N, C-alpha and C positions, 0 to 999 in steps of 0.2 A: 868603652868603659872607663879604659882614664882621661879624656877629656873632659871630667867632670870632677873627677880629682884634682886632675891641675889645677881648674881651677878653682877650687876654696883650698886647694895650697896656698894658693898666688895671694887669693884675700887673706889670707891666715896670715900669712908672708910681710904681708903692706898691709894693714893692720895693727900689725903689733907693731912693726918699725912708725907706725905713725902714734901708735899708744907713747911708746919711748920718747920721742925726740917732745907728745903732749907733757908729761914730766919730766926732760928735763930745760922745758920751754915754760914752764908753773914755778919754780923757783923760788921766784922775787916775785909773782901777786901776789899785791896789797889790796886785793878789790871782793869782796867774799861775800856770796852771797846762799841765802836758803832754796831751798825749793821746798817751793806748794803742793805737798803730793794729795789723797785724798780725806785721811784723817789722822797724818802728823806731819811736819816738816823734817826736813832732812839737817844734817849736822852743813855746818859752812860751810861751805869752798868755795875754792874762786871760780871767776865767774869765768877764766878758760876753760876752766878743768869741765865745768859744765857742758858746755858750746862744743867742747872738742871729745869728752865724751859719745854729745851726743850724732854728733859728725860720725864716728868710727863706728858706732853701733847701726845705724841708721844706714854705709854703706855694708856693714855686715849681713848686717838679712837685706839687702836688697838685693847681692850675687846672688846670694843662696836661696833668695827669688827666682831668679831666671835659671839656674838648675837645675834640666829635669833628669833624677834619676833613673827613669821605668829604661827597660832591659829594647831595642830593637830586634824587630825579627827578618 
């Protein structure tokens, strides 16, 4: 019971720290780009922000995918 909660909490803390470092690091970024979605485009965002958010969301989803929340008898 406590191991999945511990992994979840560790993942959230680690990715939150990465996000804050990312926000501090892109303060003077001048290279901006738009992301093409299916029907629209996003606003112009720094490329480092797009790549950083992609990495953070990937590590979050990847770590949550391996956690088994089922109870063992």
